[in-house]
Residue, then its C-alpha position, 0 to 999 in steps of 0.5 A: m508498443a512504443k512506436h503507437v505512441e506520440y509526443s507533444e512539445v511543452d513550453e520551457n515553463y511546463l517542468k518548472e510548474r510540475q516540481l517536488k521538494r527535493g531533499a526533504a527526506g533521509w533514509l530514516l523518514l522513508a523507513g518511517l513512511g513505509v511503516s506509516y502506509v502500513i501500520s493500521g493493518d496491526f490494529a484491525g483487518w488481519n484478524f478476518g483472516l482468522d475466521e477464513g481459515g483458523w490461525g494455521g491457515l492465516l499463518i500460512a498466508t501471512v508467512l507467504m505474503a511475508v515472502m512476497y513483499s520482502c522479495m518485491v521489496f529488494g527489487l523495488a529497492e534495486m529499481s528506485s536506486a537506478m530509476p529515483v522517479a516520483g512515478a516509482g512503479y509506473g516509471f519502472a514499468r514504463r521502462a520494462l514493458g512499454p507505455l501500456g504496461g507502465f500505464a496500467t501499472g500506474v493505474a493498478i497503484l492508483i486505485e489502491y492508493a486512491i481507494a484504501p483512504a476512503a476505506i480507512a476513513v470509513f474505519i475512522g469514522g466507526y472507531i470514533e463513533t464506537l468511543g463515543l467522541f463527539g456525540l456524533t450519529s453519523s460518520w460523514p463529518v468525520f470523514l471530511a475532517c480526515y480529508v480537509i485537516f490531512i490534506g490541508i498539513h500535505l498542502y503546506g509542505v512535504g517536509e512538515a507532513l513526513r515529519l508529523m506523519f513520522a511522530i503519529t506512526a511512532v505513538a501507534v508503535l508505542a502502542l503496539a509495543a504496550f500491546v504485546i509486553g502486556m498480552i505476554p502472560k496471558f499467552s497459551v499455545d491451545k488458545l491459538f487453535d481455539i476454532v472447532p474444525d469444519d469436517a466437510a472442509a477438504g484437510a480440516s484439522e485442528f490446525l487448518p479448521f477450514g481446511f486448504a480453501g481457508a488457508m488460500a482465502a486468508l491470503v488476503y488477509g496476510i496482505w493487510f500486514f504489509l500492504a502499501i509498503e511498495g508505495v515508499p519509492l514514490a517519494a524519490e524525487e523528494a529524497r535527499d540521497p534517493e540512490r542510496d536512501m531509497p533501498r536502506g528506508i525500505i528494507a528496513g521499513m519492511a523488517v520493521l512490518v515483519v517484526f510486528a506481523a509476527l508479534i501481533l499474529l502470535i500474541a493476540p489470538g495466543a491471549a485471546g484466543s482466536s475465536a474472541i477476535a476472529t470478526s472483530d472490527n476492533p480486535l486488539p482493545e477486544a483481545v485485552r478484554a477477552a485475556y483479561g476477563g474485562d476492561n481494563a486501562l491497557a485495553q483503553v490505551i489501546n482503544y484510544v491509541g488504536l486510532a494514531g495507527l488508522v491516522a497514520s495510514f490514511f495521512s501517509i497514503i494520501y501522500a502516495y495518491s499525489r505523487q502517483l497521480f503527480a507523475l502519470s499527469r505530468a507525463g501526459y498518460l492523465p490530464r496534465w493540469l493535475s500535475r501542477t505544484g504550487r508555491r511550496k512545490t506540492p502538487y495540490l491538485a493531485l492531492l485535492v481532486p482524489g480526496t474530494i472523490g475518496f470523500v464522496l465514495a467513503a460518504a456514499t458507501q459506508d462500506g469500509a470492507l468493499l472499498i479496502n477489497i477494491a484498493v487489495f485487488g488493485a495493489t496485487v495486480s500492481y505486484v504481479l506488474l512490478n516484479l515482472s518489470h524487474i525481472v525484463l530489466r534484468v534480462r534486457e538491461p543488464d548493464l543498467e547501472r544499478p547502485y543497489r543489486t536485489p540479492g538472489g536476482v530474478v530468483t528472488t522476484g520471480i518467487a515474489l511473481v508466484l505469490a503475486v499471480a497467487a494473491v491476485i487469485a485470492t482476492f477475487l475468490v474472497d470478493k467478485v464484486a470488488a474485483a468487477i469494480t476494479a476491473a472496469i476502472f481498468v477498462a475505462a482508464v486503458g480506453y482513455f490512453w488508447f483513444y486518448s492521451r497516447h497521443r499526447l505524451v510528454a517525452a520530458a517527463p522523467e519517467e519518459e526520459f528514462a525509457v525514451i533514451a533505454s529504447a533509442e539505445h536498444e534500437l542503435d545496439r540492434e543496428 
């Protein structure tokens, strides 16, 4: 495939106009970034898996997805320490799978990160309307305010944005801790299994009330506890010591997420009853009210602070989409003007353009479920390609310098690959419309690449340099 692309010359100012701020994040901020991406999934979304598969089905789904993400994170830790570039997943796949494979991976990640904030904005708008804040009867001003305020902070500077993101995430983490502590006295194992089994479903039981198919459908919601942790390597070019900090940051972030997933999945339905929160848009406050028989101070605190969890994920995923778009644009896969950086070394167009599109999608559809399913489908496709990339690089380039090595090697990412394929299938089965929309975006992007951008790539971009040098060395070895 590399022989079917062409590189064009750029002047000496090209990369100077496309520089990120180095040394803005240590491993602790990177771990916080990973938790920030995901934490909204602890407050809402995961509970719909109870309605699909019951508590047993969601437990199986969450365990499988925890294994998939953990195995994948170990692989990403290795690749990000060996190739610390802002393109992250696109860069890894570019070296392993060639230009088309790299671009496809980058597009899948970009779909995930560009669409997810629109979905979260819809959830934030609904949350504010429910709380009766500002007297709003329509949510579009909330969508607009979210994008304007948080893109503005990112434009001001990455260091400031990451620190504020960390503070908001800390507030959300404290709210989750308060929820768990406050609900423990109400916990009962019997409440986990209070959904009546569907006798018509194959394999239905008290543990799996909707049978084996229900457990499969619940995979999509098990993902919510971990969705977007893979975005940590996008900060590689802004980390202080990426070879050391990237593995520590992403693994620490994943460890925190696993702990919270286990606690929330056990305590919330175990204190309130699975049936009480299975279809709730706001399951944690709902769980408190169900457990205590009415409203109380804890429910109010979780209700308001839950907004911090949604804001944290919205804020951080804006960062993620801008860095993925920046990298694809810098290398020429997408229009080059999108990767220009300003005086404060932030990619302002890569922040503003997807933000504008996201606002329009949120305001036009106001369908958070559809938007998040599109994002999840893009994510699961990227997981297949990311794990495949790790395996290919281990086989093809065993001597590549790897400051961190994945425990278990290709066996670890092989497990993640199999589970990622299962997640793609489950996502398709749950929402075929979202899958069709995602496929249409892929077809359009690949068409743009094939007929236009593959003839205009930039060899000087770091991700392309890694891949071109590796390809040249491979050709020399063959001779």
